[in-house]
C-alpha positions in Angstrom: 0.0 0.0 0.0 2.6 2.5 1.0 5.0 1.3 -1.7 2.7 2.4 -4.5 2.2 5.8 -2.8 5.9 6.2 -2.2 6.6 5.5 -5.9 4.0 8.0 -6.9 5.4 10.7 -4.7 8.9 10.1 -6.0 7.5 10.1 -9.6 5.6 13.4 -9.0 8.6 14.9 -7.3 10.9 13.9 -10.2 8.3 15.3 -12.6 8.0 18.6 -10.6 11.8 19.0 -10.5 12.4 18.0 -14.1 9.1 19.5 -15.5 10.7 21.4 -18.3 12.5 18.3 -19.5 16.1 17.7 -20.3 18.0 19.9 -22.6 19.1 16.7 -24.3 15.5 15.4 -24.8 13.9 15.9 -28.2 10.3 15.5 -29.2 9.5 12.3 -31.0 9.3 12.3 -34.7 5.9 12.8 -36.1 4.0 9.7 -37.2 4.4 8.8 -40.9 1.5 10.1 -43.0 0.5 12.6 -40.3 1.5 16.2 -40.5 3.2 17.8 -37.7 0.3 20.2 -37.3 -2.1 17.4 -37.0 0.1 15.6 -34.4 0.4 18.8 -32.4 -3.4 19.5 -32.5 -4.0 15.9 -31.4 -1.6 16.2 -28.5 -3.0 19.6 -27.5 -6.4 18.1 -27.5 -5.2 15.1 -25.5 -3.7 17.5 -22.9 -7.0 19.2 -22.5 -8.8 15.9 -22.1 -6.2 14.9 -19.4 -6.7 18.2 -17.6 -10.5 17.7 -17.6 -10.0 14.2 -16.1 -7.7 15.8 -13.5 -10.4 18.3 -12.7 -12.9 15.5 -12.0 -10.4 13.7 -9.8 -9.5 16.9 -8.0 -13.1 17.6 -7.2 -13.5 14.2 -5.6 -10.1 14.4 -3.9 -11.0 17.8 -2.4 -14.3 16.4 -1.0 -12.5 13.5 0.7 -9.7 15.8 1.9 -12.3 18.2 3.4 -13.8 15.3 5.2 -10.4 14.4 6.7 -10.0 18.0 7.8 -13.2 17.9 9.7 -12.1 14.6 11.3 -8.9 16.4 12.6 -10.9 18.4 15.1 -13.4 15.8 16.1 -12.5 13.0 18.4 -15.6 10.9 17.7 -14.1 9.4 14.5 -12.0 6.3 14.8 -8.6 5.8 13.2 -10.3 3.4 10.9 -12.5 6.2 9.5 -9.3 8.3 9.0 -7.7 5.3 7.2 -10.8 4.9 4.9 -10.6 8.5 3.8 -6.8 8.6 3.5 -7.1 5.6 1.1 -9.7 7.5 -0.9 -7.4 10.5 -1.1 -4.5 8.2 -2.1 -6.6 6.6 -4.9 -7.4 10.0 -6.3 -3.9 11.4 -6.1 -2.6 8.3 -7.8 -5.1 8.8 -10.6 -3.9 12.4 -10.9 -0.3 11.2 -10.9 -1.0 8.9 -13.8 -2.5 11.7 -15.8 0.2 14.2 -15.0 2.8 11.6 -16.0 1.2 11.4 -19.4 1.0 15.1 -19.6 4.8 15.3 -18.9 5.4 13.0 -21.9 3.5 15.3 -24.3 4.3 18.7 -22.8 6.7 19.4 -25.8 3.7 19.7 -28.1 1.0 21.6 -26.1 -0.1 25.2 -26.0 1.7 27.5 -23.7 -1.2 27.7 -21.2 -1.3 23.9 -21.1 2.4 23.7 -20.4 1.9 26.1 -17.5 -1.0 24.1 -16.3 1.0 21.0 -16.3 3.8 22.6 -14.3 1.4 24.0 -11.6 -0.8 20.9 -11.4 2.2 18.6 -11.0 3.5 20.8 -8.2 0.2 20.7 -6.3 -0.1 17.0 -6.8 3.4 16.3 -5.5 2.5 18.2 -2.4 -0.8 16.4 -1.8 1.0 13.1 -2.4 3.8 13.9 0.1 1.3 15.0 2.8 -0.9 12.0 2.2 2.1 9.7 2.6 3.2 11.4 5.7 -0.4 11.2 7.2 -0.7 7.4 6.3 2.7 6.6 7.9 1.9 8.6 11.0 -1.6 7.0 11.4 -0.1 3.5 10.9 2.5 4.1 13.6 0.1 6.1 16.0 -3.5 4.8 15.6 -4.5 6.0 18.9 -2.9 9.4 18.6 -4.7 11.1 15.6 -5.5 14.4 17.3 -1.9 15.7 17.8 -0.9 18.8 15.9 1.6 16.9 13.6 -1.1 14.7 12.2 -3.7 17.5 12.0 -1.2 19.5 10.1 -0.9 16.8 7.5 -4.7 16.7 7.0 -4.9 20.4 6.7 -2.1 20.4 4.1 -3.8 17.6 2.1 -7.1 19.7 2.1 -5.4 23.0 1.2 -3.2 21.6 -1.6 -6.1 19.6 -2.9 -8.2 22.8 -3.1 -5.3 24.6 -4.7 -4.9 21.9 -7.4 -8.7 22.0 -8.1 -8.8 25.8 -8.4 -5.7 25.8 -10.7 -7.2 23.3 -13.1 -10.5 25.1 -13.0 -8.9 28.3 -13.9 -6.9 26.9 -16.8 -9.9 25.1 -18.2 -12.0 28.2 -17.9 -9.2 30.1 -19.7 -9.4 27.6 -22.6 -13.1 27.8 -22.8 -13.0 31.6 -23.0 -10.3 31.4 -25.7 -12.5 29.1 -27.7 -15.5 31.3 -27.4 -13.5 34.3 -28.4 -12.2 32.5 -31.4 -15.7 31.4 -32.3 -17.0 35.0 -32.1 -14.1 36.3 -34.1 -14.9 33.8 -36.8 -18.6 34.5 -36.7 -18.0 38.3 -37.0 -15.2 37.8 -39.5 -12.8 39.7 -37.4 -9.1 39.5 -38.1 -6.5 38.8 -35.3 
């Protein structure tokens, strides 16, 4: 259980640190018979799809993280309840990690706003993953002590960074929709520029 989460944190941290890629890396050659423009348009569309999937995961992640935050100040919940919701959070952050890993592989061919979104979302996801791992480890070692400040700080960090990630993705996708609407209106009005 923790091994998978540890690998995810390491992968997210590596992606966050190396987000811009190596100076030695080069984008793959376009597929035969497919123009570079078509390939770039496909990859940009794929990036938008992945960001929309992250948005859905982040919404669920935030809901579970907020539940954990309420647990932090209420002694009526057992450590098993904490474990249940930490596992929910872990599942969502792992799903986000899979999508950010794919985004990192195609970041050479995305729009500038998508590249910025990838960087910011990856950073937030790495923070959520690290706090989640710390909370899980703490709870496994201290099942009867889940009201101490150290543990509550982990839960607060999970909730705060989850919300930051959700808001970041929401803003970037809103930006994309606004850009599409502007382009559509320019085309309808036959405006240049």
